[in-house]
N, C-alpha and C positions, 0 to 999 in steps of 0.2 A: 692856760696851757694850749697853745696852738702851735702848729708846725710839726716837725719831725717827731717830737716826743709823743704827740697824740696818735700818730699813725702806727707807732711801734709800742705794743703793750709792754708793761714792766716785766722784770725777771720773774716775779712771783706767779704770773699767769702763763708764762712760757715754759714748755717742756723741752729740756735739752736731750741730747742723744742718749746719754747714760740713763736718765730717768725713763725714757721711752723703752729702752731695752729691758730695764728692770721690771717695768709695768707689764710688758709683753711676756716676759719670763714667768711672772707671777700668774698671769691669766692662763698661760699654757699649762703651768703646773696644776692650777686649780681644775682646769678642764681634764687633765690627765687623771687627777685624783677622783673626780666625779665619774669618769669612765671606768676606772678600775673598781670603784665602789659599786657601780651599776652591774658590772660583770660579775663581781663577787655575789651580789644579791641574786642575780639570775641563776648562777650555778648553785647557790645555797638552796633555792626553792625548787630547782628542777633536778637536784641530785637524786639518784636512785639509791635507796638504802640497801645494805647487805642482806636484810631479811627479804626484800623484794627480789634481789638477785638469786637468793637461795630458793625462793618459791618458784621463780621462773626456771631455774635449773631442774628442780624436782618435777615440775610440770612437763618440761622437755623430756626428761627421762621416762616419765609415765607415758607420754605420747609415743615415744620410741618403742617402749615395751608393748603398748597396745597395737601398734602397727605390726610388730613382729608376731604377736598373737593372731592378729587378723590374717597375716600372710600364711601362718601355719594352718589356721582353720580353712582357708581357701584351698591350700594344697591338700589337706586331708579330705575335704569335700570333693575335690576333683578326682583324687584317687578312689574314693568310695563310689563316686558316680561311675567311673570307669569299671570298677569291679562289678557293680550292679548291672551295668549295661552288658558286660560280658556274661554274667550269670543269666540275664534275661535272654540274650541271644542263644545261650546253651539250652535254656529251658524251652524256648520256642522250637529249637531244632529237635529236642527230645519229644515235644508235643507233636510236631509234624511227623516224626518217625512213628510214634504211637498211633496217630490217626491213620497213617498209611497201613500199619500192621493190622489195625482194627478193620479197615476197609477190606484188606485182603482176607482176613479171617471171616468176615461176613460173606464175601463172595464165595469163599471156599465152603462155608456152612450151607449156603444156598445150593451150591452144586451138589453137596452131599445129600441134602434133602431131596433134590430132584432125582438124584440117582437112586436113593432108597425108595422113593415113591414109584419109580419105574420098575424097580426090582420087585416091589410088593404087588404091583399091578400085573405083572406078567406071571 
């Protein structure tokens, strides 16, 4: 077998257009199925359960309540600090007035003593 028959392989080794399209379609379908299966596996193993979502929701609610409690405590402490500062200022003012009154009373007592000593001496 020499000549043109040797250069051209037989029909059984040659792929015609229809066979090529069918083979390509099968390969693409298998690739699609593998991709879909891989996607399903990824979502299956990374899916968040309802129990986890409930726990996250509960933790979120508890955090929100804790923040509200903290804000209320801060507000209360600020009000209490303002009250105590006001009371301290008032007490300091009263102390200053009492000290001034005591000083005046001492001065007046000294003056009365001196006056009595002068009266007794004369």
